C-alpha positions as CSV (number, residue, x, y, z in Angstrom):
1,X,-32.9,25.0,-15.0
2,X,-29.1,25.2,-15.5
3,X,-27.4,21.9,-14.7
4,X,-24.0,22.1,-16.2
5,X,-21.4,21.5,-13.5
6,X,-23.7,22.8,-10.8
7,X,-21.9,20.5,-8.3
8,X,-18.6,22.4,-8.8
9,X,-20.0,25.8,-8.2
10,X,-19.4,27.6,-4.9
11,X,-21.9,27.3,-2.0
12,X,-22.5,31.0,-2.4
13,X,-23.6,30.5,-6.0
14,X,-25.6,27.4,-5.2
15,X,-27.5,29.1,-2.4
16,X,-28.5,31.9,-4.8
17,X,-29.6,29.3,-7.4
18,X,-31.8,27.5,-4.9
19,X,-33.5,30.8,-3.8
20,X,-34.1,31.8,-7.4
21,X,-35.5,28.4,-8.3
22,X,-32.7,27.8,-10.8
23,X,-31.6,24.8,-8.8
24,X,-33.2,22.5,-6.2
25,X,-31.9,20.8,-3.1
26,X,-32.9,17.4,-4.5
27,X,-31.2,18.1,-7.8
28,X,-28.0,19.2,-6.2
29,X,-27.9,16.2,-4.0
30,X,-28.5,13.9,-6.9
31,X,-25.5,15.5,-8.7
32,X,-23.3,15.0,-5.7
33,X,-24.4,11.4,-5.4
34,X,-23.8,10.8,-9.1
35,X,-20.2,11.9,-8.5
36,X,-20.0,9.7,-5.5
37,X,-21.0,6.7,-7.6
38,X,-18.6,7.7,-10.4
39,X,-15.5,8.6,-8.5
40,X,-15.5,7.4,-4.9
41,X,-14.3,3.9,-5.7
42,X,-11.0,5.3,-7.0
43,X,-10.4,8.0,-4.3
44,X,-12.3,6.5,-1.3
45,X,-13.1,9.9,0.2
46,X,-16.6,9.3,1.5
47,X,-16.7,6.3,3.9
48,X,-20.1,6.5,5.5
49,X,-23.4,7.4,3.9
50,X,-27.0,8.1,5.0
51,X,-28.4,8.7,1.5
52,X,-32.1,8.0,2.0
53,X,-32.3,10.3,4.9
54,X,-30.5,13.0,2.9
55,X,-33.0,12.6,0.0
56,X,-35.9,13.0,2.4
57,X,-34.3,16.2,3.9
58,X,-33.6,17.6,0.4
59,X,-37.2,17.0,-0.6
60,X,-38.3,18.8,2.6
61,X,-36.0,21.7,1.8
62,X,-37.5,21.9,-1.7
63,X,-41.0,21.9,-0.3
64,X,-40.1,24.7,2.2
65,X,-38.6,26.7,-0.6
66,X,-41.7,26.3,-2.7
67,X,-43.6,28.0,0.3
68,X,-41.0,30.7,0.4
69,X,-39.4,29.4,3.5
70,X,-35.6,29.0,3.9
71,X,-33.9,27.4,6.8
72,X,-30.7,29.4,6.6
73,X,-27.8,30.4,4.4
74,X,-27.0,26.7,3.6
75,X,-30.6,25.8,2.7
76,X,-30.5,22.7,0.6
77,X,-26.7,22.6,0.2
78,X,-25.4,19.0,0.0
79,X,-22.3,18.3,2.1
80,X,-20.2,15.8,4.0
81,X,-18.4,16.0,7.3
82,X,-15.2,14.6,8.7
83,X,-15.6,11.1,10.2
84,X,-14.5,12.2,13.7
85,X,-17.5,14.5,14.2
86,X,-20.5,13.3,16.2
87,X,-23.5,12.8,13.9
88,X,-26.5,11.2,15.7
89,X,-26.8,7.5,15.2
90,X,-23.6,7.3,13.1
91,X,-20.3,5.9,14.4
92,X,-17.4,8.3,15.1
93,X,-14.4,6.0,15.1
94,X,-11.5,8.2,14.3
95,X,-10.3,5.3,12.2
96,X,-9.8,3.3,15.5
97,X,-11.2,-0.3,15.5
98,X,-11.7,0.0,19.2
99,X,-14.2,2.8,18.7
100,X,-16.5,1.3,16.0
101,X,-19.2,1.1,18.7
102,X,-19.0,4.8,19.5
103,X,-22.5,5.9,18.4
104,X,-23.3,9.4,19.6
105,X,-26.7,10.3,20.9
106,X,-26.5,13.9,19.7
107,X,-24.8,16.0,17.1
108,X,-21.6,17.9,17.5
109,X,-22.3,21.6,18.0
110,X,-20.7,22.4,14.6
111,X,-22.7,19.7,12.9
112,X,-25.9,20.9,14.4
113,X,-25.2,24.5,13.4
114,X,-24.7,23.4,9.8
115,X,-28.0,21.5,9.9
116,X,-29.8,24.5,11.5
117,X,-28.4,26.6,8.6
118,X,-30.1,24.3,6.1
119,X,-27.3,21.9,5.0
120,X,-28.2,18.5,3.7
121,X,-25.5,16.2,5.2
122,X,-25.3,12.9,3.4
123,X,-22.0,11.3,4.4
124,X,-18.8,11.2,6.4
125,X,-15.2,11.4,5.0
126,X,-12.1,9.4,5.7
127,X,-9.4,10.2,8.3
128,X,-6.1,8.6,9.5
129,X,-6.0,6.5,12.7
130,X,-6.7,8.8,15.6
131,X,-6.4,11.8,13.2
132,X,-2.6,11.5,13.6
133,X,-1.1,11.5,10.1
134,X,-0.8,13.6,6.9
135,X,-2.1,10.5,5.1
136,X,-5.8,9.4,5.5
137,X,-5.9,5.6,6.0
138,X,-7.0,3.3,8.7
139,X,-8.0,-0.4,9.2
140,X,-11.7,0.3,9.1
141,X,-12.2,2.4,5.9
142,X,-8.9,1.9,4.0
143,X,-6.9,4.5,2.2
144,X,-8.0,7.8,0.6
145,X,-6.2,8.8,-2.6
146,X,-5.3,12.2,-4.1
147,X,-7.4,12.8,-7.2
148,X,-4.5,14.6,-8.8
149,X,-2.4,11.4,-8.5
150,X,-3.9,8.3,-6.9
151,X,-0.5,7.1,-5.8
152,X,-0.2,10.2,-3.5
153,X,-1.7,11.3,-0.2
154,X,-4.5,13.8,-0.1
155,X,-3.2,14.9,3.3
156,X,-4.7,14.4,6.7
157,X,-6.3,14.3,8.9
158,X,-9.1,16.0,6.9
159,X,-7.9,14.2,3.7
160,X,-11.3,12.7,2.8
161,X,-12.8,16.1,3.3
162,X,-10.6,17.8,0.7
163,X,-11.0,15.0,-1.8
164,X,-14.8,15.1,-1.5
165,X,-14.7,18.8,-2.3
166,X,-12.2,18.6,-5.2
167,X,-14.2,15.8,-6.9
168,X,-17.6,17.6,-6.5
169,X,-19.1,15.0,-4.1
170,X,-19.6,17.7,-1.5
171,X,-20.2,21.4,-1.7
172,X,-18.7,22.2,1.7
173,X,-16.8,20.3,4.3
174,X,-16.3,20.4,8.1
175,X,-12.7,19.6,9.2
176,X,-10.5,20.0,12.2
177,X,-6.9,21.1,12.7
178,X,-4.2,20.8,15.4
179,X,-1.2,20.2,13.0
180,X,-2.4,21.5,9.6
181,X,-5.2,18.9,9.4
182,X,-7.4,21.4,7.5
183,X,-4.6,23.3,5.8
184,X,-2.4,20.5,4.7
185,X,-5.2,18.6,2.7
186,X,-6.3,22.0,1.2
187,X,-2.7,22.5,0.0
188,X,-2.3,18.9,-1.3
189,X,-5.6,18.7,-3.1
190,X,-6.1,22.3,-4.3
191,X,-9.0,23.6,-2.3
192,X,-9.5,26.4,0.3
193,X,-9.2,25.7,4.0
194,X,-9.5,27.9,7.1
195,X,-8.1,27.2,10.6
196,X,-10.0,29.5,12.9
197,X,-8.7,31.4,15.9
198,X,-8.5,28.9,18.7
199,X,-11.8,28.6,20.6
200,X,-13.9,30.4,18.0
201,X,-15.7,27.3,16.8
202,X,-16.8,25.0,19.7
203,X,-15.2,21.5,19.8
204,X,-18.1,19.9,21.6
205,X,-18.8,16.6,19.8
206,X,-15.5,16.5,17.9
207,X,-13.6,15.0,20.9
208,X,-12.5,11.4,21.7
209,X,-15.2,9.2,23.3
210,X,-15.8,10.1,26.9
211,X,-13.8,13.4,26.6
212,X,-15.6,16.6,27.4
213,X,-12.7,19.0,27.7
214,X,-11.6,20.9,24.6
215,X,-8.1,20.0,23.5
216,X,-5.3,22.5,23.5
217,X,-4.4,24.0,20.0
218,X,-7.1,22.0,18.2
219,X,-9.8,23.8,16.2
220,X,-12.8,23.1,14.1
221,X,-13.2,24.8,10.7
222,X,-14.4,24.6,7.1
223,X,-12.9,23.5,3.7
224,X,-14.5,24.8,0.5
225,X,-13.9,25.5,-3.2
226,X,-14.0,29.3,-2.8
227,X,-12.8,31.8,-0.2
228,X,-16.3,33.3,0.0
229,X,-17.6,29.9,1.1
230,X,-15.1,29.9,4.0
231,X,-16.5,33.2,5.2
232,X,-20.1,31.9,4.9
233,X,-19.3,28.7,6.8
234,X,-17.4,30.6,9.5
235,X,-20.5,32.8,10.0
236,X,-22.5,29.6,10.6
237,X,-20.0,27.9,12.8
238,X,-18.5,30.6,15.0
239,X,-19.8,31.5,18.5
240,X,-19.8,30.1,22.0
241,X,-21.7,27.0,23.1
242,X,-22.5,25.5,26.5
243,X,-22.0,27.6,29.5
244,X,-20.5,30.5,27.6
245,X,-23.5,31.1,25.3
246,X,-25.5,32.4,28.2
247,X,-23.5,35.7,28.2
248,X,-21.0,35.7,25.4
249,X,-21.5,36.6,21.7
250,X,-19.0,36.7,18.8
251,X,-18.6,39.8,16.7
252,X,-15.6,39.2,14.5
253,X,-13.9,42.4,13.2
254,X,-14.7,42.8,9.5
255,X,-11.9,42.9,7.0
256,X,-11.4,46.5,6.1
257,X,-9.2,45.8,3.1
258,X,-11.1,45.9,-0.2
259,X,-8.2,45.4,-2.6
260,X,-4.7,43.9,-2.6
261,X,-3.1,47.3,-2.4
262,X,-4.8,47.8,1.0
263,X,-2.6,45.0,2.5
264,X,0.9,45.2,3.9
265,X,2.3,41.7,4.3
266,X,5.4,39.9,5.4
267,X,6.6,36.8,3.7
268,X,8.5,33.7,5.1
269,X,9.0,31.0,2.4
270,X,12.1,29.2,3.9
271,X,13.2,28.5,7.4
272,X,16.2,26.7,9.1
273,X,13.6,24.7,11.0
274,X,12.2,23.0,7.9
275,X,13.9,22.1,4.6
276,X,11.3,23.2,2.0
277,X,11.1,22.1,-1.6
278,X,12.7,24.7,-3.8
279,X,10.2,24.2,-6.6
280,X,7.4,24.9,-4.1
281,X,9.2,27.9,-2.8
282,X,9.6,29.2,-6.3
283,X,5.9,28.7,-7.1
284,X,4.9,30.6,-3.9
285,X,7.4,33.3,-4.6
286,X,6.0,33.7,-8.2
287,X,2.5,33.9,-6.6
288,X,3.6,36.7,-4.2
289,X,5.3,38.5,-7.1
290,X,2.0,38.4,-9.2
291,X,0.1,39.8,-6.2
292,X,2.7,42.5,-5.8
293,X,2.3,43.5,-9.4
294,X,-1.4,43.8,-8.6
295,X,-0.7,46.3,-5.8
296,X,0.1,44.2,-2.8
297,X,2.7,45.8,-0.5
298,X,5.3,43.1,0.4
299,X,7.8,43.7,3.2
300,X,10.8,41.5,4.0
301,X,10.0,41.1,7.7
302,X,9.0,38.2,10.0
303,X,8.2,37.9,13.7
304,X,11.3,38.2,15.8
305,X,12.0,34.9,17.6
306,X,14.2,31.8,17.1
307,X,12.3,29.6,14.7
308,X,14.0,26.4,15.9
309,X,13.0,27.1,19.5
310,X,9.5,28.1,18.5
311,X,9.2,24.8,16.6
312,X,10.3,22.7,19.6
313,X,7.9,24.7,21.9
314,X,5.0,23.9,19.5
315,X,6.0,20.2,19.3
316,X,6.0,19.9,23.1
317,X,2.6,21.5,23.5
318,X,1.2,19.6,20.5
319,X,2.4,16.2,21.8
320,X,1.2,16.9,25.3
321,X,-2.3,17.7,23.9
322,X,-2.3,14.5,21.7
323,X,-1.0,12.5,24.6
324,X,-3.9,13.4,26.8
325,X,-6.1,11.1,24.7
326,X,-3.6,8.2,24.6
327,X,-4.6,4.9,26.0
328,X,-3.1,3.7,29.3
329,X,-1.0,1.2,27.3
330,X,0.5,3.9,25.0
331,X,1.1,6.1,28.0
332,X,2.9,3.4,29.9
333,X,5.0,2.5,26.8
334,X,6.2,6.1,26.5
335,X,8.2,5.9,29.7
336,X,11.4,4.6,28.1
337,X,11.4,7.3,25.5
338,X,10.7,10.0,28.1
339,X,13.7,8.8,30.1
340,X,15.8,8.8,27.0
341,X,14.8,12.4,26.3
342,X,15.7,13.5,29.8
343,X,19.0,11.7,29.4
344,X,19.9,13.8,26.4
345,X,18.7,11.7,23.4
346,X,16.6,14.4,21.6
347,X,15.1,12.3,18.9
348,X,11.6,13.2,17.7
349,X,10.2,9.9,19.0
350,X,11.6,10.6,22.4
351,X,10.2,14.1,22.3
352,X,6.7,12.7,21.7
353,X,7.1,10.3,24.6
354,X,8.5,13.0,26.9
355,X,5.8,15.5,26.0
356,X,3.1,12.9,26.8
357,X,4.5,12.3,30.3
358,X,5.9,15.8,31.3
359,X,4.9,17.3,34.6
360,X,2.3,20.1,34.8
361,X,5.1,22.4,35.9
362,X,7.1,21.8,32.8
363,X,4.0,22.1,30.6
364,X,3.3,25.5,32.3
365,X,6.8,26.7,31.4
366,X,6.2,25.8,27.7
367,X,2.8,27.5,27.9
368,X,4.4,30.7,29.4
369,X,6.9,30.7,26.5
370,X,4.0,30.4,24.1
371,X,2.4,33.5,25.7
372,X,5.7,35.3,24.9
373,X,5.5,34.1,21.3
374,X,1.9,35.3,21.1
375,X,3.0,38.8,22.3
376,X,5.8,38.8,19.6
377,X,3.1,38.0,17.0
378,X,0.8,40.7,18.3
379,X,3.7,43.2,18.0
380,X,4.4,42.1,14.5
381,X,0.8,42.5,13.5
382,X,0.8,46.1,14.7
383,X,2.9,46.8,11.6
384,X,1.9,44.2,9.1
385,X,-1.6,42.9,8.2
386,X,-0.6,39.3,7.4
387,X,2.2,36.8,7.1
388,X,2.4,34.6,3.9
389,X,4.2,31.3,4.1
390,X,4.1,27.7,2.9
391,X,1.6,25.1,4.3
392,X,4.0,22.2,4.1
393,X,7.5,21.3,3.0
394,X,6.4,19.9,-0.4
395,X,3.5,19.1,-2.6
396,X,1.6,15.8,-2.0
397,X,4.0,12.9,-1.4
398,X,3.6,9.2,-2.4
399,X,1.7,7.0,-0.1
400,X,3.9,5.5,2.6
401,X,2.3,3.3,5.2
402,X,5.4,1.4,6.2
403,X,6.6,1.6,9.8
404,X,5.6,4.4,12.1
405,X,5.3,8.1,11.3
406,X,8.4,9.3,13.3
407,X,10.6,7.1,11.1
408,X,9.1,8.1,7.7
409,X,10.8,10.5,5.3
410,X,9.9,12.4,2.2
411,X,12.1,13.6,-0.6
412,X,12.9,17.3,-0.4
413,X,15.5,18.9,-2.6
414,X,17.0,15.6,-3.4
415,X,17.4,14.4,0.2
416,X,15.2,12.3,2.4
417,X,13.8,14.5,5.2
418,X,11.7,13.5,8.2
419,X,8.1,13.9,7.3
420,X,7.3,15.4,10.7
421,X,9.7,18.3,10.1
422,X,7.1,20.1,8.1
423,X,5.0,20.5,11.2
424,X,7.0,23.7,11.6
425,X,4.7,25.3,8.9
426,X,1.7,23.9,10.7
427,X,2.7,25.2,14.1
428,X,3.7,28.7,12.9
429,X,0.1,29.8,13.4
430,X,-1.7,27.1,15.4
431,X,0.8,26.9,18.2
432,X,-0.1,30.5,19.1
433,X,-3.8,30.2,18.4
434,X,-3.8,32.4,15.3
435,X,-6.2,32.0,12.4
436,X,-4.8,31.1,9.0
437,X,-6.3,30.4,5.6
438,X,-4.9,28.3,2.7
439,X,-5.7,29.3,-0.8
440,X,-4.7,27.6,-4.1
441,X,-1.6,29.0,-5.6
442,X,-1.1,27.1,-8.9
443,X,0.6,23.8,-9.7
444,X,4.1,22.4,-9.2
445,X,4.8,19.6,-11.7
446,X,1.1,18.9,-12.0
447,X,0.3,18.9,-8.3
448,X,-1.5,21.7,-6.3
449,X,0.3,24.2,-4.1
450,X,-1.4,26.3,-1.4
451,X,-0.3,29.5,0.1
452,X,-0.8,29.9,3.9
453,X,-2.1,33.3,5.1
454,X,-1.6,34.0,8.8
455,X,-3.7,36.7,10.4
456,X,-3.9,38.4,13.8
457,X,-5.9,36.9,16.7
458,X,-9.7,36.9,15.8
459,X,-9.0,38.6,12.5
460,X,-10.2,35.5,10.7
461,X,-12.0,37.5,8.1
462,X,-8.8,39.3,7.1
463,X,-7.0,36.2,5.9
464,X,-10.2,35.0,4.2
465,X,-10.6,38.4,2.5
466,X,-7.0,38.2,1.3
467,X,-7.7,34.6,-0.1
468,X,-10.7,36.0,-1.9
469,X,-8.8,38.8,-3.5
470,X,-6.0,36.4,-4.4
471,X,-8.6,34.1,-6.0
472,X,-10.0,37.0,-8.0
473,X,-6.5,38.0,-9.2
474,X,-4.8,34.6,-10.0
475,X,-7.6,32.1,-9.9
476,X,-8.6,29.6,-7.3
477,X,-9.9,26.1,-7.3
478,X,-9.1,24.0,-10.4
479,X,-10.9,20.6,-10.9
480,X,-8.4,17.7,-11.0
481,X,-8.1,16.3,-14.5
482,X,-10.9,13.8,-15.2
483,X,-13.2,15.0,-12.4
484,X,-14.6,18.1,-14.0
485,X,-17.5,16.3,-15.6
486,X,-19.3,12.9,-15.2
């Protein structure tokens, strides 16, 4: 049996090894746990474990395989899930001390689908408080560090997810995304992430305690070490649940492109809505140039709308969605900022407060504008297959837990810029419910850079296919130094 670096192989490879008898579920789990013991103290990615149960399930998976029985495409694959997902008899706190007693009685739909496909889930990964930061720290579980530089953030809110993958503690991860919470950690840590089309993967069991209504913009989706794993995971996760599953089925259009030369793409690497690090822009441009040399057709064209206005529309809808889950105290405390916004003080903090308290009529006006933006995107994709763009304004920044997020800044091109400005790159796709994939695109001064690949509505497989071809051409996941072996 081959054992060298099994835990860093793709899920697709590991699944084949289990079926051929070259690997076992128990052996793969032990490899993952060995990495957990070796690395987790320094990165603090996995914050909850159910190891003995996982060992029992892995043994059952091996016994089933010995009989020629396989539970599904993830049979025996060791993985972790984001802390906010409901996992029976395990707390879902969202990093909130008030929710430490939130013990779900049933699994989230996405978690159950992974289990039904054969996955061996053994732990949960860290998140920021209320999933509301691009850093993953909270009072319950502490701070997660980027394995490329422990002084830097791994992103958020699926920061622990990306780190568990990059360090080989997990073969696959389940994250969520409303403001790049899958894509940003993938970019910062150097793994693959996919934000599905809105509504494609059910949110049931990934919502705040007591909430049964799916949130606007937010989606559930996978992170992985290869593009093919994203496609495999999406096949497991996608499809209606609850009332809709009685009559609806999902049949995603396949990607018809088989080589880079089959794609015609637009590129947007800089925007007046967000100051973006020039070194990152250069690295992404170099990546696009390499792909063009391999046959990719690159066109200087972007969707036709005012990017500043688009960004503000997204922020209004985003903060309205976030505000729906706010406590009564936070809602009441937003009144002063909301009044200031209406009085003309258009700071980001006031926008957040105003969006939380806006009338349904005003929300509907923003939603109508979003529909017009969605139509503009649809027109764009009649001519172009994809849009390539950054995921964030820079590579991973140094931990900064001082003050509150609206006041924090990061250094971009020699100046301190508001950290929240880079939500522009997040909202470019998720505001309008589009799928997008992040794929590793090399390093900038020793830190990972990810290229965001935006696709048309429900053409999730198209952006994933592009990521796979990109991976084949320029390379994909690279293990952080010091984490390739144990």
